[in-house]
C-alpha positions, 0 to 999 in steps of 0.5 A: 839441878843446879841452883843459882842466884843473881843480883839485878838492877833495872834502869828506866821508868820502873818506879810507880808502875807496879814493877815490884809487884810484877816481879814478885808475881812472876818469881813466885810463879816460877818458884824463884826465891829472893827479893826486890826493892826500889832504890833511892836513885829511881831504879829497881834492884833485887836478888833471885835464886832458883834453877837456871831455866826459871831465873832466865824466864824471870830475867826475860820478864824483868827485861820487859817489865809490866805494861807501863814500865820502860826498861832501858837496861838490866844489869845482872851478875851471879852471886853466892846462893843463900840458905833459908829463903822460902819465897820472893818478897818485896822489901821497902 
């Protein structure tokens, strides 16, 4: 199965609503590696790597977000895969 990596940026009410924890929990459940962090301009960004089907599930979850979030838009683009990641982490 082909492994892909995507970069994503989430716009809306996505800080202060446990968005990073939500994303990490979902990613680990799907066996996806990568990272997520808050940006200085109020968005959440990250990179996720895994099988296409797992990435699609994660991106669907990110599109909804946790209960208190209000996602307006998710930008995503395919990027080169990375070696050596073993899990999905929250970056500060």
